[in-house]
C-alpha positions as CSV (number, residue, x, y, z in Angstrom):
1,M,-158.9,183.9,20.2
2,S,-161.5,186.3,21.7
3,G,-161.2,189.6,20.1
4,S,-157.9,188.7,17.9
5,A,-157.8,187.2,14.8
6,V,-155.0,184.6,14.0
7,R,-153.9,184.6,10.6
8,T,-152.3,181.6,9.0
9,A,-150.5,181.1,5.6
10,P,-152.7,179.6,2.7
11,P,-151.9,176.2,1.7
12,A,-149.1,175.7,-0.8
13,A,-151.5,174.8,-3.4
14,A,-153.6,178.0,-2.9
15,V,-150.6,180.2,-3.5
16,R,-150.5,181.9,-6.9
17,T,-147.2,182.8,-8.5
18,A,-147.1,186.2,-10.8
19,P,-147.1,185.0,-14.6
20,P,-143.9,185.7,-16.4
21,A,-143.3,189.5,-17.1
22,A,-145.3,190.4,-20.7
23,A,-141.7,191.7,-22.0
24,A,-140.2,187.9,-21.5
25,R,-142.6,186.4,-24.2
26,P,-143.2,187.8,-28.0
27,A,-146.3,189.5,-28.6
28,S,-148.0,186.5,-30.6
29,A,-147.4,184.1,-27.8
30,G,-149.9,183.3,-25.1
31,A,-153.3,183.9,-24.5
32,G,-154.7,187.5,-24.2
33,H,-152.4,188.8,-26.6
34,A,-153.0,189.9,-30.2
35,P,-150.8,188.6,-33.0
36,A,-147.7,190.3,-34.2
37,R,-148.2,192.8,-36.7
38,P,-147.1,191.1,-40.1
39,S,-144.3,192.9,-42.2
40,A,-145.7,195.2,-45.0
41,G,-144.4,192.5,-47.5
42,A,-146.0,190.1,-45.5
43,A,-149.3,191.8,-45.5
44,F,-149.1,192.8,-49.1
45,H,-148.4,189.2,-50.0
46,T,-151.4,188.0,-48.1
47,V,-153.9,190.4,-49.3
48,S,-152.7,190.4,-53.0
49,A,-153.0,186.4,-53.1
50,A,-156.6,186.7,-51.7
51,A,-157.7,189.4,-53.7
52,T,-156.0,187.6,-57.1
53,A,-158.2,184.5,-56.0
54,L,-161.3,186.5,-55.3
55,L,-161.2,188.5,-58.6
56,A,-160.8,185.2,-60.4
57,L,-163.9,183.8,-58.7
58,A,-165.7,187.0,-59.3
59,A,-164.9,186.8,-63.0
60,L,-165.7,183.1,-63.2
61,G,-168.9,183.9,-61.5
62,A,-169.9,186.6,-63.6
63,V,-169.4,184.5,-66.9
64,L,-171.0,181.5,-65.4
65,R,-173.7,183.7,-64.0
66,E,-173.4,182.4,-60.3
67,P,-172.1,185.3,-58.1
68,V,-173.5,183.8,-55.3
69,L,-170.2,182.0,-54.5
70,I,-168.6,185.2,-53.3
71,P,-170.0,185.4,-49.5
72,P,-168.6,182.2,-48.5
73,L,-165.7,182.0,-50.2
74,A,-164.4,185.7,-49.3
75,A,-164.3,184.2,-46.1
76,S,-162.7,181.0,-47.1
77,A,-160.0,183.2,-48.8
78,A,-159.5,185.4,-45.6
79,L,-158.5,182.1,-43.7
80,V,-156.5,180.3,-46.2
81,H,-154.5,183.5,-47.1
82,G,-154.7,185.3,-43.8
83,A,-154.0,182.1,-41.4
84,P,-152.7,179.4,-43.3
85,T,-151.6,177.4,-40.9
86,L,-154.8,176.9,-38.8
87,P,-156.9,173.8,-39.2
88,F,-159.6,175.9,-40.5
89,A,-157.6,176.5,-43.5
90,Q,-156.2,173.3,-44.8
91,P,-157.8,171.8,-48.0
92,R,-159.7,168.9,-46.1
93,S,-161.5,172.0,-44.2
94,V,-162.2,174.2,-47.0
95,L,-163.0,171.5,-49.7
96,L,-164.9,169.1,-47.4
97,G,-166.6,172.0,-45.3
98,H,-168.1,173.4,-48.3
99,L,-169.4,169.9,-49.5
100,L,-171.0,169.2,-46.5
101,G,-172.5,172.9,-46.3
102,A,-173.9,172.4,-49.8
103,A,-175.2,168.9,-49.2
104,T,-177.0,170.4,-45.7
105,G,-178.1,173.4,-47.8
106,Y,-179.9,171.4,-50.5
107,A,-181.3,169.0,-48.0
108,V,-182.6,171.5,-45.9
109,L,-184.0,173.6,-48.7
110,H,-185.9,170.5,-50.0
111,T,-187.3,169.7,-46.6
112,A,-188.3,173.0,-45.4
113,G,-188.0,175.4,-48.0
114,G,-186.2,178.8,-48.4
115,S,-186.6,180.7,-45.3
116,A,-184.3,182.8,-42.9
117,W,-185.3,180.0,-40.2
118,A,-184.5,177.2,-42.4
119,A,-181.0,179.0,-43.6
120,A,-180.3,179.5,-39.8
121,V,-181.0,175.6,-39.3
122,A,-179.1,174.4,-42.3
123,A,-175.7,176.7,-41.0
124,A,-176.1,175.4,-37.6
125,L,-176.3,171.5,-39.2
126,T,-173.3,172.3,-41.4
127,L,-171.1,173.5,-38.0
128,A,-172.0,170.1,-36.1
129,L,-171.2,168.3,-39.4
130,T,-168.1,169.8,-40.1
131,V,-166.8,169.3,-36.6
132,A,-167.9,165.8,-36.3
133,A,-166.0,165.2,-39.9
134,R,-162.9,166.8,-38.5
135,A,-163.3,169.6,-40.9
136,P,-164.0,172.7,-39.3
137,H,-164.2,175.6,-41.6
138,S,-166.7,178.1,-40.3
139,P,-167.1,180.0,-43.9
140,A,-168.6,176.7,-45.1
141,C,-171.7,177.8,-42.7
142,A,-172.6,180.4,-45.0
143,T,-172.7,177.9,-48.0
144,P,-176.0,176.5,-47.1
145,V,-177.4,180.0,-45.9
146,V,-176.7,181.1,-49.9
147,I,-178.4,177.8,-51.3
148,V,-181.5,178.0,-48.9
149,L,-182.3,181.8,-49.8
150,Q,-181.2,181.8,-53.2
151,A,-181.8,178.2,-54.4
152,P,-179.1,177.8,-57.1
153,G,-179.2,174.8,-59.5
154,P,-176.9,172.0,-57.8
155,A,-175.5,170.9,-61.4
156,A,-173.9,174.5,-61.6
157,F,-173.5,175.5,-58.1
158,V,-171.6,172.3,-56.7
159,P,-168.9,171.9,-59.3
160,L,-168.3,175.7,-59.2
161,L,-168.0,175.6,-55.4
162,L,-165.7,172.8,-55.1
163,G,-163.6,174.4,-58.1
164,A,-163.7,177.9,-56.5
165,G,-162.6,176.0,-53.1
166,A,-159.7,174.2,-55.4
167,L,-158.7,177.4,-56.6
168,L,-158.4,179.1,-53.2
169,V,-156.1,176.5,-51.9
170,L,-154.1,176.2,-55.1
171,T,-153.5,180.1,-54.7
172,E,-152.1,179.9,-51.3
173,Y,-149.9,176.7,-52.2
174,T,-148.4,178.6,-55.1
175,A,-148.0,182.1,-52.7
176,S,-146.4,180.0,-50.1
177,R,-143.6,178.9,-52.5
178,I,-143.1,182.2,-53.9
179,R,-142.4,184.2,-50.7
180,P,-139.6,182.3,-48.9
181,S,-140.4,183.5,-45.4
182,A,-144.2,182.6,-46.0
183,P,-145.4,179.5,-44.0
184,R,-145.6,176.6,-46.1
185,Y,-149.2,175.6,-46.9
186,P,-150.7,173.3,-46.5
187,A,-149.9,172.1,-43.1
188,Y,-151.7,168.6,-44.5
189,W,-153.6,167.9,-47.5
190,W,-155.9,165.4,-46.0
């Protein structure tokens, strides 16, 4: 073999086949593709349901003087109304996630005080707890941050938080039945 290279075919396991043509699968299928654009009616339905729930929460918060609920619940509304079939949007994840976040927030506030460092630890602990409890809900990680940084009284905050989470769930439950082509919510209750 002096001076000339001998080429051999690669083993069968090393041969890669080309992926199917992009035109053969819908835009919402497969990794690396953005979801399909919703119809104007579906987008209006989703946004109006979320806006209705959030405006009701803002009004309730104004009456009770607890507007601190809006940051985590706005994110919850986006998941529940925008992606109602995902595990993150199911009632178990919404309600149990925020409850775990509140418990963690008050525990960290009591133990470490109200600082940005403590809020970051509380958010990370909430993430771990929600995953372990099989109730993943990323907006619930904002709940302990609100608690650690603003120290709302638990007697008013926790019932309002759970009631607000229930309102989001019930709003999407109702909205998914009003519009026949909408996915049924919830995929599971608990």
